[in-house]
All heavy atoms as a GROMACS GRO file, in nm:
protein
  601
    1MET      N    1  -2.629  -2.551  -0.465
    1MET     CA    2  -2.490  -2.583  -0.492
    1MET      C    3  -2.457  -2.576  -0.640
    1MET      O    4  -2.363  -2.522  -0.680
    1MET     CB    5  -2.448  -2.714  -0.427
    1MET     CG    6  -2.311  -2.750  -0.444
    1MET     SD    7  -2.208  -2.657  -0.332
    1MET     CE    8  -2.070  -2.754  -0.320
    2ALA      N    9  -2.546  -2.641  -0.720
    2ALA     CA   10  -2.524  -2.644  -0.867
    2ALA      C   11  -2.531  -2.509  -0.925
    2ALA      O   12  -2.456  -2.467  -1.014
    2ALA     CB   13  -2.619  -2.734  -0.929
    3GLU      N   14  -2.621  -2.421  -0.866
    3GLU     CA   15  -2.639  -2.286  -0.920
    3GLU      C   16  -2.513  -2.204  -0.895
    3GLU      O   17  -2.465  -2.127  -0.970
    3GLU     CB   18  -2.755  -2.222  -0.852
    3GLU     CG   19  -2.784  -2.075  -0.896
    3GLU     CD   20  -2.900  -2.014  -0.830
    3GLU    OE1   21  -2.993  -2.089  -0.794
    3GLU    OE2   22  -2.892  -1.891  -0.816
    4GLN      N   23  -2.455  -2.219  -0.773
    4GLN     CA   24  -2.333  -2.149  -0.735
    4GLN      C   25  -2.221  -2.198  -0.826
    4GLN      O   26  -2.134  -2.114  -0.870
    4GLN     CB   27  -2.298  -2.170  -0.592
    4GLN     CG   28  -2.175  -2.100  -0.544
    4GLN     CD   29  -2.150  -2.119  -0.398
    4GLN    OE1   30  -2.201  -2.210  -0.332
    4GLN    NE2   31  -2.064  -2.030  -0.341
    5MET      N   32  -2.208  -2.324  -0.861
    5MET     CA   33  -2.100  -2.371  -0.948
    5MET      C   34  -2.116  -2.311  -1.086
    5MET      O   35  -2.019  -2.281  -1.148
    5MET     CB   36  -2.105  -2.527  -0.950
    5MET     CG   37  -2.055  -2.592  -0.823
    5MET     SD   38  -2.066  -2.768  -0.824
    5MET     CE   39  -1.947  -2.809  -0.944
    6LEU      N   40  -2.238  -2.296  -1.134
    6LEU     CA   41  -2.263  -2.242  -1.264
    6LEU      C   42  -2.228  -2.090  -1.273
    6LEU      O   43  -2.165  -2.041  -1.360
    6LEU     CB   44  -2.413  -2.252  -1.310
    6LEU     CG   45  -2.459  -2.390  -1.345
    6LEU    CD1   46  -2.605  -2.395  -1.363
    6LEU    CD2   47  -2.382  -2.437  -1.473
    7ARG      N   48  -2.257  -2.018  -1.156
    7ARG     CA   49  -2.216  -1.879  -1.149
    7ARG      C   50  -2.070  -1.859  -1.148
    7ARG      O   51  -2.009  -1.771  -1.212
    7ARG     CB   52  -2.275  -1.813  -1.024
    7ARG     CG   53  -2.423  -1.790  -1.034
    7ARG     CD   54  -2.488  -1.702  -0.924
    7ARG     NE   55  -2.401  -1.667  -0.817
    7ARG     CZ   56  -2.430  -1.686  -0.686
    7ARG    NH1   57  -2.540  -1.748  -0.651
    7ARG    NH2   58  -2.343  -1.642  -0.594
    8VAL      N   59  -1.996  -1.949  -1.073
    8VAL     CA   60  -1.848  -1.949  -1.066
    8VAL      C   61  -1.790  -1.981  -1.202
    8VAL      O   62  -1.702  -1.910  -1.253
    8VAL     CB   63  -1.795  -2.043  -0.957
    8VAL    CG1   64  -1.648  -2.052  -0.968
    8VAL    CG2   65  -1.838  -1.998  -0.826
    9ALA      N   66  -1.843  -2.082  -1.267
    9ALA     CA   67  -1.795  -2.116  -1.398
    9ALA      C   68  -1.814  -2.007  -1.503
    9ALA      O   69  -1.724  -1.978  -1.578
    9ALA     CB   70  -1.855  -2.242  -1.451
   10SER      N   71  -1.928  -1.939  -1.495
   10SER     CA   72  -1.961  -1.832  -1.584
   10SER      C   73  -1.858  -1.710  -1.555
   10SER      O   74  -1.811  -1.654  -1.646
   10SER     CB   75  -2.103  -1.780  -1.561
   10SER     OG   76  -2.134  -1.667  -1.630
   11HIS      N   77  -1.834  -1.685  -1.426
   11HIS     CA   78  -1.750  -1.578  -1.395
   11HIS      C   79  -1.603  -1.610  -1.444
   11HIS      O   80  -1.533  -1.518  -1.496
   11HIS     CB   81  -1.742  -1.550  -1.236
   11HIS     CG   82  -1.650  -1.446  -1.206
   11HIS    ND1   83  -1.678  -1.318  -1.212
   11HIS    CD2   84  -1.521  -1.456  -1.147
   11HIS    CE1   85  -1.576  -1.249  -1.170
   11HIS    NE2   86  -1.477  -1.326  -1.130
   12LEU      N   87  -1.563  -1.731  -1.424
   12LEU     CA   88  -1.424  -1.771  -1.479
   12LEU      C   89  -1.409  -1.754  -1.627
   12LEU      O   90  -1.303  -1.715  -1.670
   12LEU     CB   91  -1.396  -1.909  -1.433
   12LEU     CG   92  -1.362  -1.929  -1.279
   12LEU    CD1   93  -1.351  -2.079  -1.248
   12LEU    CD2   94  -1.244  -1.852  -1.238
   13ASP      N   95  -1.517  -1.775  -1.694
   13ASP     CA   96  -1.521  -1.760  -1.844
   13ASP      C   97  -1.513  -1.607  -1.882
   13ASP      O   98  -1.449  -1.580  -1.989
   13ASP     CB   99  -1.640  -1.814  -1.912
   13ASP     CG  100  -1.642  -1.976  -1.910
   13ASP    OD1  101  -1.529  -2.028  -1.905
   13ASP    OD2  102  -1.749  -2.030  -1.928
   14GLU      N  103  -1.568  -1.527  -1.807
   14GLU     CA  104  -1.579  -1.380  -1.835
   14GLU      C  105  -1.467  -1.290  -1.777
   14GLU      O  106  -1.432  -1.195  -1.836
   14GLU     CB  107  -1.711  -1.320  -1.789
   14GLU     CG  108  -1.830  -1.385  -1.856
   14GLU     CD  109  -1.962  -1.342  -1.792
   14GLU    OE1  110  -1.963  -1.255  -1.704
   14GLU    OE2  111  -2.069  -1.407  -1.826
   15CYS      N  112  -1.414  -1.341  -1.665
   15CYS     CA  113  -1.310  -1.252  -1.600
   15CYS      C  114  -1.171  -1.305  -1.626
   15CYS      O  115  -1.128  -1.413  -1.590
   15CYS     CB  116  -1.329  -1.262  -1.452
   15CYS     SG  117  -1.220  -1.160  -1.352
   16ASP      N  118  -1.089  -1.218  -1.700
   16ASP     CA  119  -0.954  -1.256  -1.739
   16ASP      C  120  -0.868  -1.283  -1.615
   16ASP      O  121  -0.787  -1.377  -1.616
   16ASP     CB  122  -0.898  -1.148  -1.831
   16ASP     CG  123  -0.957  -1.143  -1.961
   16ASP    OD1  124  -1.014  -1.240  -2.006
   16ASP    OD2  125  -0.943  -1.035  -2.029
   17PHE      N  126  -0.880  -1.196  -1.514
   17PHE     CA  127  -0.796  -1.209  -1.394
   17PHE      C  128  -0.818  -1.346  -1.330
   17PHE      O  129  -0.728  -1.416  -1.296
   17PHE     CB  130  -0.822  -1.092  -1.300
   17PHE     CG  131  -0.736  -1.103  -1.171
   17PHE    CD1  132  -0.602  -1.065  -1.171
   17PHE    CD2  133  -0.796  -1.160  -1.059
   17PHE    CE1  134  -0.530  -1.080  -1.052
   17PHE    CE2  135  -0.725  -1.175  -0.943
   17PHE     CZ  136  -0.581  -1.135  -0.942
   18CYS      N  137  -0.946  -1.375  -1.301
   18CYS     CA  138  -0.979  -1.500  -1.228
   18CYS      C  139  -0.946  -1.622  -1.315
   18CYS      O  140  -0.902  -1.723  -1.262
   18CYS     CB  141  -1.126  -1.502  -1.188
   18CYS     SG  142  -1.161  -1.380  -1.063
   19GLY      N  143  -0.956  -1.611  -1.445
   19GLY     CA  144  -0.926  -1.722  -1.536
   19GLY      C  145  -0.776  -1.749  -1.531
   19GLY      O  146  -0.734  -1.862  -1.531
   20ALA      N  147  -0.699  -1.639  -1.531
   20ALA     CA  148  -0.558  -1.650  -1.528
   20ALA      C  149  -0.507  -1.709  -1.388
   20ALA      O  150  -0.423  -1.794  -1.386
   20ALA     CB  151  -0.486  -1.521  -1.552
   21GLU      N  152  -0.576  -1.670  -1.292
   21GLU     CA  153  -0.545  -1.720  -1.154
   21GLU      C  154  -0.578  -1.869  -1.141
   21GLU      O  155  -0.496  -1.944  -1.086
   21GLU     CB  156  -0.628  -1.645  -1.049
   21GLU     CG  157  -0.592  -1.665  -0.904
   21GLU     CD  158  -0.464  -1.604  -0.867
   21GLU    OE1  159  -0.413  -1.514  -0.930
   21GLU    OE2  160  -0.410  -1.644  -0.758
   22LEU      N  161  -0.687  -1.913  -1.197
   22LEU     CA  162  -0.724  -2.054  -1.199
   22LEU      C  163  -0.626  -2.134  -1.275
   22LEU      O  164  -0.576  -2.242  -1.233
   22LEU     CB  165  -0.867  -2.074  -1.263
   22LEU     CG  166  -0.907  -2.214  -1.271
   22LEU    CD1  167  -0.919  -2.287  -1.135
   22LEU    CD2  168  -1.038  -2.226  -1.350
   23GLN      N  169  -0.578  -2.083  -1.389
   23GLN     CA  170  -0.481  -2.146  -1.469
   23GLN      C  171  -0.348  -2.161  -1.389
   23GLN      O  172  -0.285  -2.266  -1.388
   23GLN     CB  173  -0.448  -2.073  -1.602
   23GLN     CG  174  -0.347  -2.138  -1.693
   23GLN     CD  175  -0.324  -2.069  -1.820
   23GLN    OE1  176  -0.385  -1.961  -1.840
   23GLN    NE2  177  -0.238  -2.122  -1.910
   24LEU      N  178  -0.311  -2.054  -1.326
   24LEU     CA  179  -0.181  -2.057  -1.241
   24LEU      C  180  -0.191  -2.159  -1.131
   24LEU      O  181  -0.103  -2.237  -1.115
   24LEU     CB  182  -0.157  -1.917  -1.184
   24LEU     CG  183  -0.033  -1.907  -1.093
   24LEU    CD1  184   0.093  -1.921  -1.167
   24LEU    CD2  185  -0.041  -1.776  -1.009
   25LEU      N  186  -0.310  -2.160  -1.059
   25LEU     CA  187  -0.326  -2.259  -0.956
   25LEU      C  188  -0.330  -2.401  -1.008
   25LEU      O  189  -0.290  -2.492  -0.939
   25LEU     CB  190  -0.450  -2.222  -0.867
   25LEU     CG  191  -0.443  -2.093  -0.792
   25LEU    CD1  192  -0.578  -2.057  -0.736
   25LEU    CD2  193  -0.334  -2.096  -0.683
   26SER      N  194  -0.389  -2.425  -1.125
   26SER     CA  195  -0.406  -2.554  -1.178
   26SER      C  196  -0.268  -2.612  -1.222
   26SER      O  197  -0.246  -2.730  -1.223
   26SER     CB  198  -0.496  -2.552  -1.305
   26SER     OG  199  -0.624  -2.506  -1.269
   27ASP      N  200  -0.176  -2.525  -1.253
   27ASP     CA  201  -0.043  -2.573  -1.300
   27ASP      C  202   0.044  -2.612  -1.184
   27ASP      O  203   0.148  -2.669  -1.210
   27ASP     CB  204   0.026  -2.458  -1.379
   27ASP     CG  205  -0.035  -2.436  -1.512
   27ASP    OD1  206  -0.118  -2.524  -1.558
   27ASP    OD2  207  -0.009  -2.334  -1.578
   28HIS      N  208   0.012  -2.582  -1.061
   28HIS     CA  209   0.093  -2.610  -0.946
   28HIS      C  210   0.037  -2.722  -0.868
   28HIS      O  211  -0.082  -2.745  -0.860
   28HIS     CB  212   0.116  -2.489  -0.859
   28HIS     CG  213   0.192  -2.381  -0.919
   28HIS    ND1  214   0.234  -2.383  -1.052
   28HIS    CD2  215   0.243  -2.269  -0.872
   28HIS    CE1  216   0.304  -2.276  -1.082
   28HIS    NE2  217   0.313  -2.200  -0.973
   29ALA      N  218   0.126  -2.801  -0.805
   29ALA     CA  219   0.085  -2.914  -0.728
   29ALA      C  220   0.004  -2.868  -0.604
   29ALA      O  221   0.016  -2.756  -0.555
   29ALA     CB  222   0.206  -2.995  -0.677
   30ALA      N  223  -0.085  -2.953  -0.562
   30ALA     CA  224  -0.169  -2.926  -0.443
   30ALA      C  225  -0.077  -2.908  -0.319
   30ALA      O  226   0.031  -2.972  -0.308
   30ALA     CB  227  -0.267  -3.038  -0.429
   31PHE      N  228  -0.119  -2.832  -0.228
   31PHE     CA  229  -0.051  -2.806  -0.105
   31PHE      C  230  -0.061  -2.926  -0.011
   31PHE      O  231  -0.169  -2.982   0.002
   31PHE     CB  232  -0.109  -2.688  -0.034
   31PHE     CG  233  -0.044  -2.642   0.093
   31PHE    CD1  234   0.083  -2.584   0.091
   31PHE    CD2  235  -0.109  -2.663   0.207
   31PHE    CE1  236   0.146  -2.548   0.206
   31PHE    CE2  237  -0.040  -2.626   0.332
   31PHE     CZ  238   0.080  -2.564   0.322
   32GLU      N  239   0.055  -2.966   0.040
   32GLU     CA  240   0.052  -3.081   0.131
   32GLU      C  241   0.018  -3.033   0.274
   32GLU      O  242   0.093  -2.954   0.332
   32GLU     CB  243   0.185  -3.156   0.132
   32GLU     CG  244   0.214  -3.224   0.003
   32GLU     CD  245   0.352  -3.288   0.007
   32GLU    OE1  246   0.394  -3.330   0.115
   32GLU    OE2  247   0.413  -3.303  -0.096
   33GLU      N  248  -0.092  -3.076   0.338
   33GLU     CA  249  -0.132  -3.036   0.461
   33GLU      C  250  -0.037  -3.075   0.570
   33GLU      O  251  -0.013  -3.006   0.666
   33GLU     CB  252  -0.269  -3.077   0.492
   33GLU     CG  253  -0.376  -3.008   0.414
   33GLU     CD  254  -0.513  -3.049   0.457
   33GLU    OE1  255  -0.535  -3.073   0.574
   33GLU    OE2  256  -0.600  -3.054   0.363
   34ALA      N  257   0.028  -3.194   0.555
   34ALA     CA  258   0.119  -3.244   0.660
   34ALA      C  259   0.248  -3.155   0.673
   34ALA      O  260   0.299  -3.149   0.781
   34ALA     CB  261   0.158  -3.388   0.626
   35ALA      N  262   0.283  -3.088   0.563
   35ALA     CA  263   0.408  -3.004   0.568
   35ALA      C  264   0.376  -2.870   0.637
   35ALA      O  265   0.470  -2.803   0.668
   35ALA     CB  266   0.453  -2.984   0.426
   36TYR      N  267   0.255  -2.834   0.650
   36TYR     CA  268   0.219  -2.704   0.706
   36TYR      C  269   0.192  -2.712   0.858
   36TYR      O  270   0.115  -2.794   0.901
   36TYR     CB  271   0.101  -2.644   0.638
   36TYR     CG  272   0.048  -2.518   0.695
   36TYR    CD1  273   0.118  -2.400   0.682
   36TYR    CD2  274  -0.070  -2.515   0.779
   36TYR    CE1  275   0.078  -2.277   0.730
   36TYR    CE2  276  -0.111  -2.400   0.828
   36TYR     CZ  277  -0.038  -2.282   0.806
   36TYR     OH  278  -0.082  -2.161   0.862
   37VAL      N  279   0.262  -2.631   0.929
   37VAL     CA  280   0.245  -2.621   1.078
   37VAL      C  281   0.209  -2.480   1.106
   37VAL      O  282   0.294  -2.391   1.092
   37VAL     CB  283   0.368  -2.669   1.159
   37VAL    CG1  284   0.347  -2.656   1.307
   37VAL    CG2  285   0.402  -2.808   1.120
   38PRO      N  286   0.084  -2.446   1.153
   38PRO     CA  287   0.046  -2.309   1.178
   38PRO      C  288   0.128  -2.262   1.295
   38PRO      O  289   0.161  -2.335   1.393
   38PRO     CB  290  -0.099  -2.316   1.211
   38PRO     CG  291  -0.126  -2.464   1.245
   38PRO     CD  292  -0.028  -2.541   1.173
   39VAL      N  293   0.160  -2.132   1.294
   39VAL     CA  294   0.231  -2.066   1.402
   39VAL      C  295   0.131  -1.987   1.485
   39VAL      O  296   0.019  -1.951   1.440
   39VAL     CB  297   0.345  -1.977   1.357
   39VAL    CG1  298   0.446  -2.058   1.276
   39VAL    CG2  299   0.286  -1.868   1.260
   40GLU      N  300   0.163  -1.965   1.606
   40GLU     CA  301   0.077  -1.887   1.696
   40GLU      C  302   0.085  -1.741   1.660
   40GLU      O  303   0.195  -1.683   1.642
   40GLU     CB  304   0.122  -1.907   1.852
   40GLU     CG  305   0.039  -1.839   1.945
   40GLU     CD  306  -0.098  -1.899   1.960
   40GLU    OE1  307  -0.110  -2.027   1.932
   40GLU    OE2  308  -0.187  -1.831   1.999
   41ILE      N  309  -0.031  -1.677   1.635
   41ILE     CA  310  -0.037  -1.539   1.610
   41ILE      C  311  -0.003  -1.452   1.734
   41ILE      O  312  -0.049  -1.486   1.842
   41ILE     CB  313  -0.176  -1.496   1.554
   41ILE    CG1  314  -0.174  -1.354   1.503
   41ILE    CG2  315  -0.282  -1.522   1.654
   41ILE    CD1  316  -0.305  -1.320   1.421
   42PRO      N  317   0.083  -1.354   1.719
   42PRO     CA  318   0.119  -1.271   1.836
   42PRO      C  319  -0.008  -1.217   1.898
   42PRO      O  320  -0.106  -1.174   1.829
   42PRO     CB  321   0.206  -1.157   1.779
   42PRO     CG  322   0.261  -1.221   1.658
   42PRO     CD  323   0.152  -1.307   1.602
   43SER      N  324  -0.015  -1.207   2.031
   43SER     CA  325  -0.134  -1.154   2.098
   43SER      C  326  -0.179  -1.016   2.056
   43SER      O  327  -0.300  -0.988   2.045
   43SER     CB  328  -0.113  -1.172   2.247
   43SER     OG  329  -0.006  -1.092   2.292
   44SER      N  330  -0.080  -0.930   2.039
   44SER     CA  331  -0.116  -0.800   1.995
   44SER      C  332  -0.179  -0.787   1.860
   44SER      O  333  -0.271  -0.713   1.841
   44SER     CB  334   0.010  -0.705   2.005
   44SER     OG  335   0.112  -0.758   1.918
   45LEU      N  336  -0.130  -0.874   1.772
   45LEU     CA  337  -0.190  -0.879   1.639
   45LEU      C  338  -0.331  -0.940   1.641
   45LEU      O  339  -0.424  -0.895   1.577
   45LEU     CB  340  -0.102  -0.962   1.540
   45LEU     CG  341  -0.143  -0.970   1.397
   45LEU    CD1  342  -0.162  -0.830   1.340
   45LEU    CD2  343  -0.038  -1.049   1.316
   46ARG      N  344  -0.352  -1.051   1.722
   46ARG     CA  345  -0.475  -1.106   1.742
   46ARG      C  346  -0.579  -1.009   1.796
   46ARG      O  347  -0.689  -0.995   1.753
   46ARG     CB  348  -0.472  -1.228   1.829
   46ARG     CG  349  -0.606  -1.289   1.850
   46ARG     CD  350  -0.598  -1.416   1.950
   46ARG     NE  351  -0.513  -1.518   1.904
   46ARG     CZ  352  -0.551  -1.616   1.819
   46ARG    NH1  353  -0.675  -1.611   1.776
   46ARG    NH2  354  -0.469  -1.704   1.781
   47CYS      N  355  -0.535  -0.932   1.896
   47CYS     CA  356  -0.624  -0.833   1.960
   47CYS      C  357  -0.661  -0.724   1.856
   47CYS      O  358  -0.779  -0.680   1.850
   47CYS     CB  359  -0.548  -0.769   2.071
   47CYS     SG  360  -0.642  -0.657   2.175
   48LEU      N  361  -0.569  -0.680   1.773
   48LEU     CA  362  -0.595  -0.579   1.673
   48LEU      C  363  -0.697  -0.637   1.569
   48LEU      O  364  -0.790  -0.574   1.531
   48LEU     CB  365  -0.466  -0.536   1.599
   48LEU     CG  366  -0.487  -0.440   1.483
   48LEU    CD1  367  -0.558  -0.311   1.525
   48LEU    CD2  368  -0.356  -0.416   1.410
   49ALA      N  369  -0.668  -0.762   1.526
   49ALA     CA  370  -0.760  -0.822   1.427
   49ALA      C  371  -0.901  -0.838   1.480
   49ALA      O  372  -0.999  -0.805   1.417
   49ALA     CB  373  -0.708  -0.956   1.379
   50GLN      N  374  -0.913  -0.876   1.605
   50GLN     CA  375  -1.046  -0.885   1.666
   50GLN      C  376  -1.119  -0.762   1.682
   50GLN      O  377  -1.235  -0.746   1.657
   50GLN     CB  378  -1.033  -0.957   1.802
   50GLN     CG  379  -1.003  -1.103   1.799
   50GLN     CD  380  -0.978  -1.169   1.933
   50GLN    OE1  381  -0.944  -1.099   2.022
   50GLN    NE2  382  -0.990  -1.299   1.940
   51SER      N  383  -1.042  -0.655   1.711
   51SER     CA  384  -1.099  -0.522   1.726
   51SER      C  385  -1.143  -0.470   1.589
   51SER      O  386  -1.256  -0.404   1.573
   51SER     CB  387  -0.993  -0.422   1.783
   51SER     OG  388  -0.963  -0.463   1.916
   52LEU      N  389  -1.066  -0.498   1.482
   52LEU     CA  390  -1.110  -0.446   1.355
   52LEU      C  391  -1.227  -0.525   1.303
   52LEU      O  392  -1.316  -0.466   1.239
   52LEU     CB  393  -0.989  -0.466   1.258
   52LEU     CG  394  -0.868  -0.372   1.268
   52LEU    CD1  395  -0.760  -0.412   1.190
   52LEU    CD2  396  -0.910  -0.229   1.244
   53LEU      N  397  -1.229  -0.653   1.322
   53LEU     CA  398  -1.343  -0.735   1.277
   53LEU      C  399  -1.471  -0.713   1.345
   53LEU      O  400  -1.576  -0.735   1.290
   53LEU     CB  401  -1.308  -0.883   1.282
   53LEU     CG  402  -1.193  -0.925   1.182
   53LEU    CD1  403  -1.153  -1.070   1.204
   53LEU    CD2  404  -1.244  -0.914   1.037
   54THR      N  405  -1.462  -0.671   1.470
   54THR     CA  406  -1.586  -0.640   1.550
   54THR      C  407  -1.615  -0.492   1.554
   54THR      O  408  -1.713  -0.458   1.622
   54THR     CB  409  -1.565  -0.700   1.691
   54THR    OG1  410  -1.461  -0.638   1.760
   54THR    CG2  411  -1.551  -0.848   1.689
   55ALA      N  412  -1.533  -0.411   1.487
   55ALA     CA  413  -1.554  -0.264   1.490
   55ALA      C  414  -1.555  -0.202   1.630
   55ALA      O  415  -1.628  -0.122   1.671
   55ALA     CB  416  -1.679  -0.228   1.416
   56ASP      N  417  -1.459  -0.255   1.712
   56ASP     CA  418  -1.440  -0.210   1.850
   56ASP      C  419  -1.338  -0.093   1.845
   56ASP      O  420  -1.228  -0.100   1.874
   56ASP     CB  421  -1.380  -0.325   1.938
   56ASP     CG  422  -1.372  -0.289   2.080
   56ASP    OD1  423  -1.403  -0.171   2.118
   56ASP    OD2  424  -1.322  -0.374   2.160
   57TRP      N  425  -1.400   0.022   1.802
   57TRP     CA  426  -1.316   0.141   1.778
   57TRP      C  427  -1.248   0.195   1.901
   57TRP      O  428  -1.140   0.250   1.892
   57TRP     CB  429  -1.399   0.252   1.711
   57TRP     CG  430  -1.465   0.203   1.583
   57TRP    CD1  431  -1.595   0.179   1.553
   57TRP    CD2  432  -1.392   0.160   1.459
   57TRP    NE1  433  -1.611   0.132   1.423
   57TRP    CE2  434  -1.489   0.120   1.365
   57TRP    CE3  435  -1.260   0.155   1.428
   57TRP    CZ2  436  -1.452   0.074   1.248
   57TRP    CZ3  437  -1.224   0.109   1.300
   57TRP    CH2  438  -1.322   0.065   1.212
   58LEU      N  439  -1.312   0.187   2.010
   58LEU     CA  440  -1.254   0.230   2.136
   58LEU      C  441  -1.122   0.158   2.167
   58LEU      O  442  -1.021   0.213   2.204
   58LEU     CB  443  -1.350   0.226   2.255
   58LEU     CG  444  -1.304   0.274   2.391
   58LEU    CD1  445  -1.277   0.427   2.375
   58LEU    CD2  446  -1.412   0.250   2.496
   59HIS      N  447  -1.130   0.023   2.145
   59HIS     CA  448  -1.014  -0.057   2.175
   59HIS      C  449  -0.906  -0.032   2.074
   59HIS      O  450  -0.783  -0.033   2.102
   59HIS     CB  451  -1.052  -0.208   2.179
   59HIS     CG  452  -0.948  -0.292   2.235
   59HIS    ND1  453  -0.907  -0.407   2.177
   59HIS    CD2  454  -0.881  -0.283   2.353
   59HIS    CE1  455  -0.806  -0.460   2.249
   59HIS    NE2  456  -0.786  -0.391   2.356
   60ILE      N  457  -0.940  -0.008   1.944
   60ILE     CA  458  -0.847   0.021   1.841
   60ILE      C  459  -0.770   0.150   1.873
   60ILE      O  460  -0.650   0.160   1.858
   60ILE     CB  461  -0.915   0.031   1.703
   60ILE    CG1  462  -0.967  -0.108   1.661
   60ILE    CG2  463  -0.818   0.090   1.596
   60ILE    CD1  464  -1.058  -0.104   1.537
   61GLU      N  465  -0.840   0.249   1.925
   61GLU     CA  466  -0.786   0.379   1.958
   61GLU      C  467  -0.678   0.360   2.074
   61GLU      O  468  -0.569   0.413   2.071
   61GLU     CB  469  -0.886   0.485   1.996
   61GLU     CG  470  -0.961   0.530   1.879
   61GLU     CD  471  -1.071   0.632   1.920
   61GLU    OE1  472  -1.077   0.666   2.038
   61GLU    OE2  473  -1.151   0.669   1.830
   62SER      N  474  -0.709   0.272   2.171
   62SER     CA  475  -0.620   0.248   2.271
   62SER      C  476  -0.492   0.174   2.228
   62SER      O  477  -0.383   0.197   2.274
   62SER     CB  478  -0.687   0.177   2.394
   62SER     OG  479  -0.712   0.040   2.358
   63LEU      N  480  -0.512   0.079   2.131
   63LEU     CA  481  -0.397   0.012   2.074
   63LEU      C  482  -0.311   0.114   1.997
   63LEU      O  483  -0.184   0.106   2.005
   63LEU     CB  484  -0.447  -0.095   1.976
   63LEU     CG  485  -0.504  -0.222   2.041
   63LEU    CD1  486  -0.569  -0.308   1.934
   63LEU    CD2  487  -0.400  -0.300   2.126
   64ALA      N  488  -0.373   0.203   1.925
   64ALA     CA  489  -0.294   0.304   1.856
   64ALA      C  490  -0.218   0.390   1.948
   64ALA      O  491  -0.103   0.426   1.926
   64ALA     CB  492  -0.386   0.383   1.762
   65GLY      N  493  -0.284   0.428   2.052
   65GLY     CA  494  -0.215   0.514   2.154
   65GLY      C  495  -0.095   0.443   2.215
   65GLY      O  496   0.011   0.509   2.235
   66THR      N  497  -0.110   0.323   2.242
   66THR     CA  498   0.001   0.245   2.296
   66THR      C  499   0.120   0.236   2.201
   66THR      O  500   0.238   0.251   2.234
   66THR     CB  501  -0.037   0.098   2.328
   66THR    OG1  502  -0.145   0.102   2.420
   66THR    CG2  503   0.070   0.018   2.395
   67ALA      N  504   0.090   0.218   2.076
   67ALA     CA  505   0.191   0.216   1.966
   67ALA      C  506   0.270   0.346   1.956
   67ALA      O  507   0.393   0.349   1.945
   67ALA     CB  508   0.139   0.171   1.829
   68TYR      N  509   0.196   0.455   1.966
   68TYR     CA  510   0.258   0.584   1.956
   68TYR      C  511   0.337   0.628   2.081
   68TYR      O  512   0.429   0.710   2.076
   68TYR     CB  513   0.158   0.696   1.927
   68TYR     CG  514   0.100   0.692   1.789
   68TYR    CD1  515  -0.031   0.678   1.758
   68TYR    CD2  516   0.196   0.706   1.680
   68TYR    CE1  517  -0.081   0.669   1.631
   68TYR    CE2  518   0.150   0.697   1.552
   68TYR     CZ  519   0.010   0.681   1.525
   68TYR     OH  520  -0.038   0.674   1.397
   69GLU      N  521   0.308   0.562   2.192
   69GLU     CA  522   0.379   0.590   2.313
   69GLU      C  523   0.524   0.531   2.310
   69GLU      O  524   0.613   0.579   2.385
   69GLU     CB  525   0.304   0.540   2.446
   69GLU     CG  526   0.178   0.617   2.469
   69GLU     CD  527   0.102   0.548   2.581
   69GLU    OE1  528   0.144   0.450   2.635
   69GLU    OE2  529  -0.015   0.605   2.610
   70LYS      N  530   0.545   0.426   2.234
   70LYS     CA  531   0.674   0.365   2.228
   70LYS      C  532   0.777   0.462   2.172
   70LYS      O  533   0.748   0.540   2.084
   70LYS     CB  534   0.668   0.237   2.146
   70LYS     CG  535   0.582   0.126   2.214
   70LYS     CD  536   0.586  -0.002   2.135
   70LYS     CE  537   0.505  -0.101   2.208
   70LYS     NZ  538   0.503  -0.229   2.135
   71GLU      N  539   0.899   0.453   2.216
   71GLU     CA  540   1.007   0.534   2.169
   71GLU      C  541   1.038   0.496   2.025
   71GLU      O  542   1.068   0.378   1.994
   71GLU     CB  543   1.129   0.516   2.257
   71GLU     CG  544   1.241   0.604   2.227
   71GLU     CD  545   1.358   0.589   2.324
   71GLU    OE1  546   1.333   0.558   2.435
   71GLU    OE2  547   1.466   0.620   2.280
   72ARG      N  548   1.040   0.594   1.941
   72ARG     CA  549   1.072   0.566   1.795
   72ARG      C  550   1.229   0.568   1.775
   72ARG      O  551   1.295   0.653   1.832
   72ARG     CB  552   1.004   0.673   1.711
   72ARG     CG  553   0.855   0.662   1.718
   72ARG     CD  554   0.795   0.772   1.631
   72ARG     NE  555   0.648   0.764   1.638
   72ARG     CZ  556   0.569   0.766   1.537
   72ARG    NH1  557   0.610   0.778   1.418
   72ARG    NH2  558   0.438   0.758   1.554
   73LEU      N  559   1.266   0.480   1.690
   73LEU     CA  560   1.407   0.473   1.654
   73LEU      C  561   1.434   0.567   1.534
   73LEU      O  562   1.347   0.587   1.451
   73LEU     CB  563   1.447   0.334   1.616
   73LEU     CG  564   1.440   0.230   1.727
   73LEU    CD1  565   1.476   0.090   1.669
   73LEU    CD2  566   1.536   0.261   1.841
   74THR      N  567   1.550   0.624   1.529
   74THR     CA  568   1.587   0.705   1.410
   74THR      C  569   1.698   0.631   1.330
   74THR      O  570   1.747   0.523   1.384
   74THR     CB  571   1.644   0.836   1.457
   74THR    OG1  572   1.767   0.813   1.529
   74THR    CG2  573   1.547   0.915   1.546
   75LEU      N  574   1.731   0.676   1.222
   75LEU     CA  575   1.838   0.608   1.140
   75LEU      C  576   1.968   0.606   1.212
   75LEU      O  577   2.042   0.512   1.196
   75LEU     CB  578   1.854   0.683   1.006
   75LEU     CG  579   1.732   0.675   0.912
   75LEU    CD1  580   1.755   0.758   0.786
   75LEU    CD2  581   1.711   0.534   0.870
   76THR      N  582   1.998   0.702   1.299
   76THR     CA  583   2.125   0.699   1.371
   76THR      C  584   2.126   0.600   1.485
   76THR      O  585   2.227   0.564   1.535
   76THR     CB  586   2.159   0.837   1.426
   76THR    OG1  587   2.044   0.881   1.507
   76THR    CG2  588   2.173   0.942   1.316
   77ASP      N  589   2.009   0.552   1.530
   77ASP     CA  590   2.000   0.449   1.634
   77ASP      C  591   2.037   0.311   1.585
   77ASP      O  592   2.079   0.231   1.659
   77ASP     CB  593   1.855   0.446   1.689
   77ASP     CG  594   1.818   0.571   1.764
   77ASP    OD1  595   1.912   0.643   1.815
   77ASP    OD2  596   1.697   0.598   1.771
   78ALA      N  597   2.021   0.287   1.455
   78ALA     CA  598   2.047   0.156   1.407
   78ALA      C  599   2.196   0.117   1.403
   78ALA      O  600   2.282   0.181   1.406
   78ALA     CB  601   1.990   0.147   1.257
   0.00000   0.00000   0.00000
């Protein structure tokens, strides 16, 4: 654990982007957990995420096929 903390501290000293990000996050108040209520992820999005994370390419192709089968709207439909 101490070794990992030293690596992170070293990286923050060397990396301008991460150092700036740390400064930005340090300047803002901590997030209140009580104020956050997670929402239910839509089932189609959950299915896509699971397929991508598990490299289930056959299922991804069927999801893409379903998306392309839907009728597309044009600018005149709006």
